LUMDRENNU-340781 format. One record per atom (N, C-alpha, C, O): atom name; x, y, z. Coordinates in pm, 1 decimal, padded with zeros to 6 digits, always signed. Each point is the difference from the previous one (the first is absolute). Layout:
('CA', (X, Y, Z))
...
This chain:
('N', (-00775.6, +33197.8, +12564.0))
('CA', (-00174.5, +00056.4, -00046.9))
('C', (-00005.5, -00009.2, -00141.1))
('O', (+00069.9, +00066.3, -00076.6))
('N', (-00161.5, -00156.8, +00041.6))
('CA', (-00023.4, -00035.9, -00140.2))
('C', (-00087.2, +00171.5, -00091.4))
('O', (-00099.9, +00069.1, +00019.8))
('N', (+00214.1, -00071.8, -00117.0))
('CA', (-00109.3, +00108.5, -00040.7))
('C', (+00014.8, -00028.4, -00203.4))
('O', (+00088.1, -00056.6, -00064.8))
('N', (-00177.2, +00104.3, +00034.0))
('CA', (-00032.1, -00009.2, -00173.0))
('C', (-00068.5, +00147.8, -00014.6))
('O', (-00104.5, +00047.3, +00044.7))
('N', (+00225.5, +00013.1, -00139.7))
('CA', (-00059.0, +00130.4, -00007.9))
('C', (-00006.0, +00013.6, -00171.8))
('O', (+00107.6, +00009.3, -00059.1))
('N', (-00198.2, -00008.6, +00003.7))
('CA', (-00073.6, +00040.4, -00120.5))
('C', (+00074.2, +00115.6, -00059.8))
('O', (+00095.0, +00039.1, +00067.9))
('N', (-00120.5, +00031.6, -00193.8))
('CA', (+00050.3, +00098.4, -00035.3))
('C', (-00075.7, -00008.8, -00199.8))
('O', (-00065.1, -00091.4, -00050.5))
('N', (+00104.0, +00203.7, -00003.2))
('CA', (-00060.5, -00022.3, -00115.9))
('C', (-00126.0, -00004.1, -00067.9))
('O', (-00013.8, -00041.5, -00115.1))
('N', (-00102.1, +00096.7, +00207.5))
('CA', (-00119.1, -00007.8, -00051.4))
('C', (-00026.1, +00150.6, -00052.1))
('O', (+00072.5, +00088.9, +00044.6))
('N', (-00169.2, -00058.8, -00133.5))
('CA', (-00056.3, +00094.6, -00027.8))
('C', (-00077.8, +00044.4, -00084.1))
('O', (-00096.7, -00075.2, +00012.3))
('N', (+00065.3, +00168.6, -00113.8))
('CA', (-00095.5, +00034.5, -00089.9))
('C', (+00072.2, +00003.0, -00141.9))
('O', (+00083.5, +00078.7, -00044.7))
('N', (-00149.1, -00201.1, -00016.0))
('CA', (+00051.8, -00021.8, -00161.4))
('C', (-00113.4, -00029.5, -00083.4))
('O', (-00102.0, -00058.0, +00037.2))
('N', (+00132.0, +00111.9, -00178.9))
('CA', (-00093.6, -00050.0, -00117.9))
('C', (-00023.2, -00097.2, -00004.4))
('O', (+00064.8, -00064.2, +00082.6))
('N', (-00152.5, -00013.1, -00159.8))
('CA', (-00036.0, -00094.8, -00075.4))
('C', (+00124.1, -00066.4, -00081.3))
('O', (+00060.1, +00076.8, -00075.1))
('N', (-00016.2, -00208.7, +00081.9))
('CA', (+00135.7, +00013.4, -00104.3))
('C', (+00125.6, +00025.9, +00062.3))
('O', (+00106.5, -00004.8, -00061.5))
('N', (-00114.4, +00024.9, +00150.7))
('CA', (+00131.5, +00063.2, +00099.9))
('C', (+00047.7, -00073.9, +00087.4))
('O', (-00053.7, -00105.4, +00034.2))
('N', (+00158.9, +00149.2, +00013.1))
('CA', (+00071.8, -00080.8, +00099.8))
('C', (+00039.1, +00024.0, +00139.0))
('O', (+00000.1, +00110.0, +00055.4))
('N', (+00033.0, -00221.8, -00004.0))
('CA', (+00017.9, +00065.0, +00167.6))
('C', (+00093.1, -00126.5, +00037.2))
('O', (-00015.9, -00113.6, -00044.7))
('N', (+00135.5, +00162.9, +00152.6))
('CA', (+00057.1, -00121.6, +00051.4))
('C', (+00024.9, +00008.4, +00140.1))
('O', (+00086.1, +00069.2, +00054.4))
('N', (-00173.3, -00149.5, +00002.4))
('CA', (-00028.3, -00009.7, +00215.4))
('C', (+00117.6, -00087.7, +00027.9))
('O', (+00049.3, -00092.6, -00064.3))
('N', (-00013.0, +00156.6, +00196.6))
('CA', (+00158.5, -00038.3, +00017.3))
('C', (-00086.8, -00048.3, +00185.2))
('O', (-00094.2, +00055.6, +00056.4))
('N', (+00152.2, -00138.9, -00025.6))
('CA', (-00055.9, -00060.0, +00136.2))
('C', (+00193.5, -00046.6, +00111.3))
('O', (+00058.4, -00107.7, +00011.9))
('N', (-00026.9, +00233.9, +00037.3))
('CA', (+00111.7, -00040.7, +00073.3))
('C', (-00052.9, -00074.7, +00123.0))
('O', (-00104.3, +00036.2, +00054.2))
('N', (+00179.7, -00145.9, -00007.8))
('CA', (-00031.3, -00090.7, +00140.4))
('C', (+00140.6, +00022.7, +00075.1))
('O', (+00114.0, +00040.6, -00023.1))
('N', (-00212.9, -00104.7, +00153.1))
('CA', (+00107.8, +00003.3, +00109.7))
('C', (-00034.5, -00076.1, +00125.9))
('O', (-00119.8, -00005.8, +00027.5))
('N', (+00192.0, -00043.9, +00040.2))
('CA', (-00059.0, -00067.6, +00129.9))
('C', (-00034.9, -00172.6, -00053.2))
('O', (-00071.6, -00059.2, +00080.8))
('N', (+00105.8, -00008.2, -00181.3))
('CA', (-00005.1, -00143.7, -00034.8))
('C', (+00070.6, -00046.7, -00087.0))
('O', (+00055.4, +00085.6, -00069.0))
('N', (-00027.5, -00223.2, +00035.4))
('CA', (+00051.0, -00045.0, -00092.4))
('C', (-00030.1, +00019.8, -00132.1))
('O', (-00077.7, -00085.4, -00042.9))
('N', (+00112.0, +00168.6, -00037.3))
('CA', (-00031.7, +00061.6, -00133.6))
('C', (+00025.5, -00134.3, -00080.3))
('O', (-00080.1, -00049.9, -00079.0))
('N', (+00186.1, +00007.1, +00107.3))
('CA', (+00026.0, -00091.7, -00122.1))
('C', (-00088.6, -00163.0, +00011.0))
('O', (-00002.5, -00088.7, -00085.3))
('N', (-00053.6, +00091.0, +00199.8))
('CA', (-00035.3, -00137.1, +00018.8))
('C', (-00214.2, +00051.7, +00000.9))
('O', (-00105.1, -00057.8, +00027.6))
('N', (+00134.7, +00153.3, -00061.2))
('CA', (-00139.7, +00070.4, -00020.8))
('C', (-00066.6, -00005.2, -00132.2))
('O', (+00070.0, +00036.9, -00094.3))
('N', (-00212.3, -00081.8, +00063.3))
('CA', (-00105.6, +00020.8, -00088.4))
('C', (+00005.8, +00114.3, -00022.4))
('O', (+00006.4, +00048.7, +00112.8))
('N', (-00004.0, +00038.7, -00189.5))
('CA', (-00097.9, +00120.4, -00011.5))
('C', (-00124.9, +00015.2, -00083.3))
('O', (-00044.1, -00077.6, -00084.8))
('N', (+00003.7, +00174.7, +00119.5))
('CA', (-00152.1, +00023.9, -00114.2))
('C', (-00040.7, +00158.7, -00012.8))
('O', (+00031.8, +00092.4, +00074.8))
('N', (-00093.3, -00091.1, -00165.6))
('CA', (-00053.3, +00135.1, -00010.7))
('C', (-00152.2, -00012.4, -00007.5))
('O', (-00035.9, -00076.0, -00090.0))
('N', (-00073.0, +00136.8, +00168.6))
('CA', (-00156.2, +00002.8, -00000.7))
('C', (-00033.8, +00105.8, -00026.9))
('O', (+00085.7, +00088.0, +00007.7))
('N', (-00213.6, -00053.8, -00047.4))
('CA', (-00059.9, +00129.0, -00001.3))
('C', (-00167.5, -00013.2, +00035.6))
('O', (-00084.2, -00088.9, -00012.8))
('N', (+00085.1, +00183.4, +00047.8))
('CA', (-00188.2, +00046.8, +00039.5))
('C', (-00024.7, +00075.1, -00046.6))
('O', (+00058.4, +00105.4, +00025.4))
('N', (-00170.0, -00109.5, -00133.1))
('CA', (-00074.2, +00127.1, -00051.6))
('C', (-00115.5, +00032.7, +00114.7))
('O', (-00044.9, -00078.0, +00084.1))
('N', (+00013.0, +00206.8, -00105.0))
('CA', (-00128.2, +00045.5, +00076.8))
('C', (-00108.4, -00062.6, -00035.1))
('O', (-00048.5, +00004.4, -00113.1))
('N', (-00013.5, -00090.5, +00244.0))
('CA', (-00128.5, -00080.1, +00003.3))
('C', (+00067.8, -00146.1, -00083.6))
('O', (-00084.5, -00067.5, -00058.8))
('N', (+00196.0, +00029.8, +00053.5))
('CA', (+00012.5, -00108.0, -00037.2))
('C', (+00108.6, -00077.7, +00116.2))
('O', (+00085.3, +00050.3, +00073.2))
('N', (-00123.2, -00176.1, -00088.9))
('CA', (+00128.8, -00105.5, +00098.9))
('C', (+00131.7, +00018.9, -00070.4))
('O', (+00020.0, +00020.1, -00119.8))
('N', (+00087.3, -00033.3, +00244.1))
('CA', (+00123.9, -00009.4, -00036.5))
('C', (+00006.7, -00079.3, -00068.8))
('O', (-00077.3, -00092.2, +00025.6))
('N', (+00162.5, +00074.1, -00145.1))
('CA', (+00068.7, -00104.8, -00072.4))
('C', (+00138.8, -00039.2, -00056.5))
('O', (+00066.5, +00096.0, -00038.9))
('N', (-00022.9, -00190.2, +00029.7))
('CA', (+00142.7, +00008.4, -00003.7))
('C', (+00005.3, -00010.4, -00161.2))
('O', (-00075.2, -00049.7, -00083.9))
('N', (+00247.2, +00146.6, +00076.5))
('CA', (+00022.6, +00055.6, -00157.6))
('C', (+00085.6, -00110.9, -00037.0))
('O', (-00030.5, -00078.0, -00090.2))
('N', (+00155.7, +00068.0, +00170.0))
('CA', (+00128.5, -00077.2, -00034.4))
('C', (+00038.8, -00025.8, +00118.6))
('O', (-00032.7, +00056.0, +00104.6))
('N', (+00127.1, -00171.1, -00127.2))
('CA', (+00066.6, -00055.4, +00088.9))
('C', (+00161.9, -00051.1, -00051.6))
('O', (+00017.4, -00049.4, -00111.4))
('N', (+00073.2, +00065.9, +00191.4))
('CA', (+00103.5, -00060.7, -00032.5))
('C', (+00071.6, -00088.7, +00127.6))
('O', (+00025.4, +00035.4, +00115.2))
('N', (-00006.2, -00152.2, -00177.8))
('CA', (+00061.7, -00118.2, +00119.7))
('C', (+00148.9, +00079.0, +00047.0))
('O', (+00032.7, +00104.6, -00056.1))
('N', (+00037.3, -00155.3, +00145.2))
('CA', (+00123.4, +00014.7, +00019.0))
('C', (+00010.6, -00149.1, +00041.9))
('O', (-00103.9, -00062.0, +00022.8))
('N', (+00226.4, +00001.0, -00011.5))
('CA', (+00108.8, +00079.8, -00086.4))
('C', (+00016.8, -00045.7, -00150.9))
('O', (+00095.5, +00014.0, -00076.3))
('N', (-00240.5, -00083.3, +00055.0))
('CA', (+00029.2, -00096.8, -00202.1))
('C', (-00061.7, +00150.0, -00043.7))
('O', (+00002.8, +00010.7, -00122.6))
('N', (-00049.3, +00089.9, +00178.9))
('CA', (-00053.4, +00116.4, -00121.0))
('C', (-00076.8, -00010.6, -00090.2))
('O', (+00010.2, +00067.8, -00102.2))
('N', (-00129.3, -00180.4, +00127.5))
('CA', (-00092.5, -00026.3, -00064.5))
('C', (-00114.2, +00063.3, -00005.4))
('O', (-00069.2, -00032.7, +00096.4))
('N', (+00002.9, +00130.0, -00184.6))
('CA', (-00096.9, +00089.5, -00017.1))
('C', (-00090.3, -00098.5, +00000.7))
('O', (+00007.6, -00120.2, -00025.3))
('N', (-00158.5, +00243.7, +00083.1))
('CA', (-00113.9, -00034.4, -00060.6))
('C', (-00108.2, +00119.4, -00003.3))
('O', (-00014.8, +00065.4, +00103.3))
('N', (-00071.2, -00030.1, -00232.0))
('CA', (-00053.5, +00087.2, +00005.1))
('C', (-00162.1, -00010.1, +00005.1))
('O', (-00052.6, -00109.9, -00017.3))
('N', (-00021.2, +00218.3, +00039.8))
('CA', (-00156.2, -00007.6, -00028.5))
('C', (-00007.6, -00003.1, -00112.1))
('O', (+00079.1, +00063.1, -00070.1))
('N', (-00191.4, -00148.5, +00012.2))
('CA', (-00010.6, +00042.8, -00157.6))
('C', (-00007.8, +00109.2, -00031.2))
('O', (+00071.7, +00029.3, -00095.7))
('N', (-00147.3, +00070.5, +00148.3))
('CA', (-00040.5, +00123.5, -00061.3))
('C', (+00144.4, +00082.8, -00004.8))
('O', (-00003.7, +00110.1, -00055.1))
('N', (+00128.9, -00155.3, +00108.5))
('CA', (+00088.6, +00093.2, -00007.3))
('C', (+00150.0, -00076.2, -00069.9))
('O', (+00114.9, +00043.8, -00006.6))
('N', (-00173.8, -00171.9, -00038.5))
('CA', (+00078.5, -00051.5, -00055.5))
('C', (+00076.6, +00059.5, -00162.7))
('O', (-00081.2, +00026.2, -00088.8))
('N', (+00194.3, -00012.3, +00064.7))
('CA', (+00059.2, +00047.0, -00118.7))
('C', (-00010.9, +00153.8, +00019.8))
('O', (+00050.2, +00072.3, -00086.1))
('N', (-00111.8, -00018.1, +00192.8))
('CA', (+00021.1, +00143.9, +00028.0))
('C', (+00094.6, +00032.3, +00124.2))
('O', (+00062.6, +00105.5, +00011.3))
('N', (-00060.5, -00214.5, +00084.0))
('CA', (+00050.0, +00081.9, +00135.5))
('C', (+00135.3, -00126.0, -00017.7))
('O', (-00004.1, -00092.1, -00081.7))
('N', (+00085.0, +00110.3, +00151.2))
('CA', (+00110.0, -00070.5, +00053.4))
('C', (+00086.3, +00046.5, +00158.2))
('O', (+00049.7, +00102.7, +00046.2))
('N', (-00064.0, -00210.6, -00012.8))
('CA', (+00035.1, -00016.0, +00165.7))
('C', (+00168.2, -00048.9, +00000.1))
('O', (+00037.2, -00092.9, -00071.6))
('N', (+00045.0, +00158.5, +00149.8))
('CA', (+00150.5, +00006.0, +00012.1))
('C', (+00044.7, +00003.2, +00118.3))
('O', (-00079.3, +00044.1, +00083.2))
('N', (+00200.1, -00082.1, -00039.2))
('CA', (+00047.3, -00020.0, +00132.7))
('C', (+00127.8, +00083.9, -00036.8))
('O', (+00045.1, +00016.5, -00113.3))
('N', (+00018.3, +00047.7, +00265.7))
('CA', (+00172.8, -00019.1, -00007.0))
('C', (+00021.0, +00019.3, +00157.3))
('O', (-00015.9, +00089.0, +00083.6))
('N', (+00068.0, -00243.8, -00090.4))
('CA', (+00030.5, -00048.0, +00146.5))
('C', (+00109.9, +00059.8, +00089.6))
('O', (+00002.4, -00007.7, +00122.8))
('N', (+00106.6, +00080.8, -00217.2))
('CA', (+00121.6, +00072.9, +00057.4))
('C', (-00109.0, +00133.2, +00069.3))
('O', (+00038.8, +00059.2, +00100.7))
('N', (-00138.8, -00032.0, -00148.7))
('CA', (-00109.8, +00125.7, +00035.3))
('C', (-00076.4, -00006.1, +00057.9))
('O', (-00045.6, +00101.2, +00053.1))
('N', (-00011.8, -00233.0, -00032.2))
('CA', (-00118.9, -00085.8, +00098.6))
('C', (-00128.2, +00101.3, -00070.1))
('O', (-00089.9, +00042.5, +00072.5))
('N', (+00094.1, -00016.5, -00195.1))
('CA', (-00093.7, +00040.7, -00043.0))
('C', (-00067.9, -00037.2, -00137.8))
('O', (+00072.3, -00042.8, -00090.0))
('N', (-00221.1, +00058.7, +00067.9))
('CA', (-00084.6, -00079.7, -00079.0))
('C', (-00050.4, +00129.0, -00086.5))
('O', (-00019.0, +00115.0, +00039.4))
('N', (+00006.5, -00160.1, -00145.2))
('CA', (-00043.4, +00096.5, -00099.5))
('C', (-00121.6, -00041.6, -00104.5))
('O', (-00012.5, -00115.0, -00042.1))
('N', (-00077.8, +00226.9, +00005.2))
('CA', (-00113.7, -00055.6, -00091.8))
('C', (+00003.0, +00090.4, -00109.3))
('O', (-00023.6, +00119.4, +00018.5))
('N', (+00050.6, -00165.2, -00131.2))
('CA', (+00018.6, +00083.7, -00117.4))
('C', (-00135.1, -00008.4, -00083.1))
('O', (-00042.0, -00105.7, -00047.1))
('N', (-00008.1, +00202.9, +00036.9))
('CA', (-00158.0, -00017.2, -00045.1))
('C', (+00023.7, +00081.2, -00137.2))
('O', (+00055.3, +00109.6, +00009.2))
('N', (-00093.4, -00156.3, -00133.3))
('CA', (+00009.8, +00074.5, -00122.6))
('C', (-00155.2, -00029.0, -00064.2))
('O', (-00070.8, -00096.4, +00029.0))
('N', (+00037.3, +00205.2, -00123.5))
('CA', (-00143.2, -00019.7, -00054.7))
('C', (-00095.7, +00020.2, +00079.5))
('O', (-00095.9, -00075.1, -00018.3))
('N', (+00086.6, +00145.6, +00096.5))
('CA', (-00074.1, +00002.4, +00156.0))
('C', (-00127.1, +00068.8, -00058.1))
('O', (-00002.4, +00103.7, -00066.2))
('N', (-00126.2, -00198.8, +00111.9))
('CA', (-00110.0, +00066.6, -00003.7))
('C', (-00116.6, +00042.0, +00100.9))
('O', (+00008.8, -00039.2, +00116.3))
('N', (-00102.2, +00106.1, -00150.2))
('CA', (-00052.2, +00094.8, +00108.1))
('C', (-00068.4, -00139.8, +00079.7))
('O', (-00031.3, +00037.2, +00113.1))
('N', (+00005.0, -00150.8, -00127.6))
('CA', (-00027.3, -00129.8, +00099.1))
('C', (+00109.6, -00043.8, +00076.6))
('O', (-00009.1, -00102.9, +00067.0))
('N', (+00154.6, +00198.4, -00071.3))
('CA', (+00129.7, -00059.1, +00067.6))
('C', (+00026.4, +00115.2, +00138.0))
('O', (+00091.2, +00012.8, +00081.7))
('N', (-00250.5, +00075.0, -00111.3))
('CA', (+00017.9, +00100.4, +00122.7))
('C', (-00054.8, -00098.7, +00116.5))
('O', (-00094.9, -00078.4, -00001.7))
('N', (+00198.1, +00113.3, +00113.7))
('CA', (-00019.0, -00056.8, +00122.1))
('C', (+00123.7, +00035.5, +00112.9))
('O', (+00094.7, +00069.6, -00036.5))
('N', (-00101.7, -00118.7, +00166.5))
('CA', (+00118.3, -00031.7, +00093.5))
('C', (+00044.2, -00085.4, -00025.8))
('O', (-00066.6, -00100.5, -00024.8))
('N', (+00226.3, +00103.3, +00018.0))
('CA', (+00049.7, -00113.7, -00046.4))
('C', (+00073.7, -00001.7, +00151.2))
('O', (+00028.2, +00097.6, +00069.6))
('N', (-00001.5, -00268.9, -00035.4))
('CA', (+00061.4, -00014.0, +00119.2))
('C', (+00103.1, -00094.6, -00017.3))
('O', (-00010.8, -00097.7, -00074.0))
('N', (+00118.4, +00127.1, +00146.4))
('CA', (+00110.3, -00138.0, +00012.6))
('C', (-00014.6, -00085.7, +00106.3))
('O', (-00053.7, +00041.3, +00102.7))
('N', (+00092.1, -00150.9, -00111.1))
('CA', (-00047.1, -00134.0, +00065.6))
('C', (+00099.0, -00057.2, +00032.7))
('O', (+00087.2, +00003.0, -00086.9))
('N', (-00061.7, -00055.1, +00176.2))
('CA', (+00149.1, -00118.1, +00021.2))
('C', (-00061.5, -00130.7, +00103.8))
('O', (-00068.4, -00012.1, +00101.6))
('N', (+00121.7, -00049.8, -00173.2))
('CA', (+00007.4, -00162.1, +00082.3))
('C', (+00151.1, -00081.2, +00009.1))
('O', (+00050.3, -00085.0, -00073.4))
('N', (+00002.2, +00158.3, +00210.7))
('CA', (+00121.5, -00059.8, +00021.7))
('C', (-00010.7, -00168.3, +00028.6))
('O', (+00094.8, -00073.2, +00028.4))
('N', (-00230.3, +00035.4, -00043.4))
('CA', (-00011.7, -00146.9, +00068.2))
('C', (+00051.2, -00085.5, +00111.6))
('O', (+00043.8, -00113.9, +00016.0))
('N', (-00073.6, +00238.3, +00064.7))
('CA', (+00001.6, -00038.4, +00158.1))
('C', (-00094.7, +00015.1, +00088.2))
('O', (+00019.5, +00027.1, +00118.5))
('N', (-00160.6, -00048.8, -00187.7))
('CA', (-00089.0, +00057.4, +00060.2))
('C', (-00083.9, +00110.6, +00022.0))
('O', (-00113.3, +00004.0, +00048.1))
('N', (+00195.1, +00096.0, -00095.6))
('CA', (-00013.3, +00150.8, +00006.0))
('C', (-00019.0, +00054.0, -00158.7))
('O', (+00058.3, -00062.8, -00088.4))
('N', (-00113.2, +00141.0, +00064.9))
('CA', (-00067.1, +00080.3, -00127.5))
('C', (-00009.4, +00133.7, +00032.1))
('O', (-00048.0, +00054.1, +00099.6))
('N', (+00093.5, -00014.5, -00184.7))
('CA', (+00040.7, +00159.0, +00030.2))
('C', (-00063.0, +00109.0, -00140.5))
('O', (+00028.4, -00035.7, -00114.4))
('N', (-00094.3, +00137.5, +00130.7))
('CA', (-00037.0, +00119.3, -00048.5))
('C', (+00024.6, +00119.6, -00046.0))
('O', (-00040.6, +00084.0, +00080.3))
('N', (+00091.6, -00034.9, -00179.0))
('CA', (+00026.7, +00154.3, +00012.5))
('C', (-00143.9, +00076.3, +00011.6))
('O', (-00110.5, -00053.3, +00009.1))
('N', (+00147.8, +00219.8, -00012.3))
('CA', (-00073.8, +00066.1, +00033.3))
('C', (-00087.3, +00032.3, -00138.9))
('O', (-00101.3, +00070.0, -00001.6))
('N', (+00164.3, -00138.4, -00120.4))
('CA', (-00110.3, +00028.3, -00116.5))
('C', (+00059.3, +00189.4, -00098.8))
('O', (+00037.9, +00099.8, +00061.2))
('N', (-00048.4, -00109.2, -00183.7))
('CA', (-00000.4, +00086.4, -00071.7))
('C', (-00120.5, +00018.1, -00093.9))
('O', (-00066.6, -00089.0, -00052.9))
('N', (+00050.6, +00233.3, +00041.9))
('CA', (-00135.9, +00012.8, -00108.6))
('C', (+00072.6, -00000.2, -00152.7))
('O', (+00104.7, +00052.5, -00037.9))
('N', (-00186.0, -00118.6, -00019.8))
('CA', (+00008.2, -00016.8, -00170.1))
('C', (-00138.2, +00055.1, -00054.8))
('O', (-00108.0, -00057.4, +00013.8))
('N', (+00131.7, +00192.0, -00085.7))
('CA', (-00117.6, -00013.9, -00077.9))
('C', (+00007.3, +00032.7, -00164.7))
('O', (+00059.7, +00093.9, -00052.7))
('N', (-00100.0, -00148.0, +00019.0))
('CA', (-00036.8, +00000.4, -00175.0))
('C', (-00082.0, +00069.1, -00023.5))
('O', (-00115.2, -00027.7, +00033.4))
('N', (+00143.7, +00132.6, -00093.6))
('CA', (-00116.9, +00109.5, -00080.6))
('C', (+00039.9, +00094.5, -00070.0))
('O', (+00116.9, +00036.8, +00011.3))
('N', (-00190.2, +00015.5, -00086.3))
('CA', (+00016.9, +00122.5, -00138.9))
('C', (-00018.5, +00109.8, +00081.3))
('O', (+00002.5, +00113.4, -00047.9))
């Protein structure tokens, strides 16, 4: 059974930091491209960051470049999103996404991030 379980969301003041985690199971993590998406109220879901396996190549949305960092721990089957210098416009539900390149893709249940003073 495939599982992607996000954690680490919460309420933070502008300029603050959060670290999201996504613990996975049920598929071959080391072969999978892993991504974080987000969806704000009334907006479409958007890609935030991707890390390819096994190359480790990363890509970011322009809106988060220089502030967010995606990383992975293959031994723990976990992907992270370190978010620094958070802005109110970063408020959204953040979703973990896995593409094991086997014709299937998987989503986590999401974790809420709210940036507000």
